[in-house]
C-alpha positions as a Python dict, from the first residue, in 0.01 Angstrom:
ca = {
    (1, 'M'): (0, 0, 0),
    (2, 'A'): (190, 265, -188),
    (3, 'A'): (-2, 520, -386),
    (4, 'I'): (102, 597, -740),
    (5, 'S'): (184, 961, -785),
    (6, 'S'): (242, 1124, -1118),
    (7, 'S'): (431, 1435, -1209),
    (8, 'C'): (292, 1667, -1470),
    (9, 'C'): (491, 1915, -1672),
    (10, 'C'): (313, 2154, -1909),
    (11, 'F'): (470, 2410, -2136),
    (12, 'S'): (364, 2597, -2446),
    (13, 'M'): (527, 2581, -2786),
    (14, 'P'): (481, 2823, -3074),
    (15, 'Y'): (237, 2697, -3335),
    (16, 'K'): (250, 2802, -3698),
    (17, 'P'): (-71, 2713, -3879),
    (18, 'K'): (-36, 2555, -4222),
    (19, 'P'): (-281, 2649, -4495),
    (20, 'F'): (-557, 2391, -4537),
    (21, 'T'): (-688, 2332, -4888),
    (22, 'P'): (-974, 2085, -4902),
    (23, 'S'): (-1057, 1893, -5218),
    (24, 'P'): (-1366, 2021, -5401),
    (25, 'P'): (-1692, 1894, -5249),
    (26, 'L'): (-1893, 1630, -5428),
    (27, 'L'): (-2213, 1764, -5574),
    (28, 'S'): (-2552, 1601, -5554),
    (29, 'I'): (-2607, 1592, -5930),
    (30, 'G'): (-2772, 1285, -6077),
    (31, 'S'): (-2736, 942, -5930),
    (32, 'N'): (-2471, 678, -5927),
    (33, 'G'): (-2629, 338, -5974),
    (34, 'G'): (-2939, 440, -5784),
    (35, 'F'): (-2742, 601, -5501),
    (36, 'P'): (-2734, 981, -5491),
    (37, 'L'): (-2396, 1146, -5447),
    (38, 'R'): (-2370, 1344, -5126),
    (39, 'S'): (-2171, 1658, -5080),
    (40, 'R'): (-1900, 1659, -4818),
    (41, 'A'): (-1860, 1963, -4603),
    (42, 'F'): (-1505, 2025, -4482),
    (43, 'K'): (-1446, 2208, -4160),
    (44, 'T'): (-1111, 2369, -4099),
    (45, 'L'): (-896, 2198, -3844),
    (46, 'A'): (-803, 2440, -3568),
    (47, 'F'): (-661, 2430, -3219),
    (48, 'S'): (-914, 2538, -2961),
    (49, 'S'): (-849, 2896, -2863),
    (50, 'S'): (-1031, 2862, -2535),
    (51, 'L'): (-867, 2619, -2295),
    (52, 'S'): (-1060, 2524, -1988),
    (53, 'T'): (-910, 2645, -1663),
    (54, 'S'): (-1009, 2322, -1490),
    (55, 'S'): (-770, 2126, -1715),
    (56, 'F'): (-469, 2337, -1624),
    (57, 'P'): (-545, 2503, -1291),
    (58, 'T'): (-203, 2666, -1247),
    (59, 'G'): (-66, 2688, -1597),
    (60, 'I'): (-349, 2853, -1792),
    (61, 'E'): (-286, 3199, -1651),
    (62, 'S'): (76, 3186, -1760),
    (63, 'L'): (-36, 3073, -2103),
    (64, 'K'): (-285, 3357, -2138),
    (65, 'S'): (-37, 3619, -2023),
    (66, 'S'): (255, 3497, -2235),
    (67, 'A'): (65, 3428, -2557),
    (68, 'A'): (14, 3721, -2790),
    (69, 'P'): (-343, 3758, -2918),
    (70, 'S'): (-237, 3706, -3282),
    (71, 'A'): (2, 3412, -3224),
    (72, 'R'): (-134, 3068, -3155),
    (73, 'R'): (33, 2832, -2914),
    (74, 'S'): (-6, 2459, -2872),
    (75, 'V'): (6, 2301, -2530),
    (76, 'V'): (226, 1999, -2468),
    (77, 'C'): (167, 1806, -2148),
    (78, 'E'): (382, 1526, -2019),
    (79, 'A'): (251, 1301, -1745),
    (80, 'A'): (445, 996, -1627),
    (81, 'P'): (408, 782, -1318),
    (82, 'A'): (669, 859, -1057),
    (83, 'K'): (745, 491, -988),
    (84, 'K'): (610, 147, -1060),
    (85, 'A'): (365, 10, -805),
    (86, 'D'): (504, -244, -558),
    (87, 'S'): (277, -522, -688),
    (88, 'A'): (381, -454, -1048),
    (89, 'A'): (749, -462, -953),
    (90, 'K'): (698, -795, -775),
    (91, 'R'): (514, -935, -1078),
    (92, 'A'): (802, -827, -1302),
    (93, 'R'): (1054, -1002, -1074),
    (94, 'Q'): (844, -1320, -1070),
    (95, 'A'): (798, -1317, -1446),
    (96, 'E'): (1172, -1281, -1503),
    (97, 'K'): (1246, -1568, -1262),
    (98, 'R'): (991, -1792, -1439),
    (99, 'R'): (1124, -1694, -1782),
    (100, 'I'): (1475, -1807, -1692),
    (101, 'Y'): (1345, -2128, -1531),
    (102, 'N'): (1125, -2211, -1831),
    (103, 'K'): (1404, -2128, -2075),
    (104, 'A'): (1632, -2383, -1906),
    (105, 'R'): (1362, -2653, -1918),
    (106, 'K'): (1281, -2589, -2283),
    (107, 'S'): (1650, -2594, -2371),
    (108, 'E'): (1688, -2932, -2200),
    (109, 'I'): (1390, -3071, -2394),
    (110, 'K'): (1532, -2949, -2725),
    (111, 'T'): (1873, -3099, -2645),
    (112, 'R'): (1731, -3440, -2553),
    (113, 'M'): (1504, -3449, -2858),
    (114, 'K'): (1794, -3352, -3082),
    (115, 'K'): (2008, -3636, -2943),
    (116, 'V'): (1730, -3891, -3003),
    (117, 'L'): (1662, -3768, -3358),
    (118, 'E'): (2033, -3769, -3447),
    (119, 'E'): (2077, -4125, -3317),
    (120, 'L'): (1772, -4239, -3512),
    (121, 'D'): (1912, -4080, -3831),
    (122, 'V'): (2245, -4257, -3779),
    (123, 'L'): (2068, -4591, -3722),
    (124, 'R'): (1850, -4540, -4029),
    (125, 'K'): (2155, -4478, -4251),
    (126, 'K'): (2331, -4794, -4130),
    (127, 'T'): (2303, -5070, -4388),
    (128, 'E'): (2357, -5363, -4152),
    (129, 'A'): (2196, -5245, -3830),
    (130, 'Q'): (2095, -5492, -3558),
    (131, 'P'): (1765, -5477, -3366),
    (132, 'E'): (1959, -5453, -3036),
    (133, 'E'): (2092, -5111, -3139),
    (134, 'I'): (1747, -4962, -3089),
    (135, 'L'): (1766, -5033, -2714),
    (136, 'V'): (2017, -4751, -2659),
    (137, 'I'): (1786, -4513, -2844),
    (138, 'E'): (1488, -4632, -2638),
    (139, 'K'): (1672, -4524, -2321),
    (140, 'L'): (1731, -4179, -2474),
    (141, 'I'): (1363, -4163, -2569),
    (142, 'A'): (1262, -4253, -2212),
    (143, 'E'): (1479, -3969, -2077),
    (144, 'A'): (1328, -3727, -2327),
    (145, 'Y'): (975, -3839, -2233),
    (146, 'S'): (1054, -3786, -1865),
    (147, 'T'): (1185, -3434, -1930),
    (148, 'I'): (881, -3345, -2141),
    (149, 'D'): (642, -3481, -1875),
    (150, 'K'): (812, -3276, -1603),
    (151, 'A'): (786, -2961, -1815),
    (152, 'V'): (415, -3024, -1868),
    (153, 'R'): (362, -3096, -1498),
    (154, 'V'): (518, -2768, -1382),
    (155, 'G'): (346, -2566, -1656),
    (156, 'T'): (638, -2484, -1883),
    (157, 'L'): (474, -2662, -2177),
    (158, 'H'): (107, -2707, -2261),
    (159, 'R'): (-1, -3069, -2237),
    (160, 'N'): (-87, -3083, -2608),
    (161, 'T'): (261, -2953, -2696),
    (162, 'G'): (416, -3221, -2475),
    (163, 'A'): (204, -3492, -2638),
    (164, 'H'): (297, -3362, -2984),
    (165, 'R'): (670, -3378, -2907),
    (166, 'K'): (650, -3728, -2760),
    (167, 'S'): (448, -3844, -3060),
    (168, 'R'): (710, -3698, -3292),
    (169, 'L'): (982, -3910, -3128),
    (170, 'A'): (769, -4225, -3133),
    (171, 'R'): (678, -4181, -3501),
    (172, 'R'): (1041, -4131, -3598),
    (173, 'K'): (1144, -4444, -3405),
    (174, 'K'): (869, -4648, -3570),
    (175, 'A'): (976, -4524, -3914),
    (176, 'V'): (1331, -4647, -3850),
    (177, 'E'): (1201, -4986, -3730),
    (178, 'I'): (983, -5021, -4041),
    (179, 'H'): (1276, -4915, -4263),
    (180, 'H'): (1495, -5198, -4128),
    (181, 'G'): (1211, -5452, -4121),
    (182, 'W'): (1207, -5494, -3741),
    (183, 'Y'): (845, -5385, -3724),
    (184, 'T'): (564, -5466, -3964),
    (185, 'P'): (247, -5266, -3913),
    (186, 'S'): (-74, -5464, -3895),
    (187, 'A'): (-340, -5418, -4164),
    (188, 'A'): (-573, -5241, -3914),
    (189, 'S'): (-320, -4969, -3831),
    (190, 'V'): (-225, -4913, -4196),
    (191, 'S'): (-578, -4842, -4320),
    (192, 'V'): (-625, -4480, -4222),
}
């Protein structure tokens, strides 16, 4: 198992303090709806002049010797891991492989659904369509169902998403059948 090492680079930069002007404090005079007003005390924001030597075991001496007593300096530290852990690199490779695999499956599902929906739109717009024409579309729907089921089985799609997409195709097919009069819904299924 490889250990993660990190490199640290510290250096000092000149710091020019900006004047700090706080807003006037609120006074505790009277009350505001039963709640007394409290005064706010502002403390000046300053960089700590005493750095602990345990934080920077080798660099603090150089900071103390190089910094003039009147000039302030801010410390900038940069720490980055030297390399990614082996397990993280493997996870990244696996995730990329799955992303490409899932992208291909999802693309196939979209293509098959698009073909079915386009064929159903064409059939719906036909004025003298025959009931036998729906058989070709039913084969396309079966292929789309199969693709969706495979995607759910391998984990590309959630099972509810797969069910939603299959239901969408079935509802669209039923709407076309009702439009042409090939299917009449029973009274029990109509009363929702």
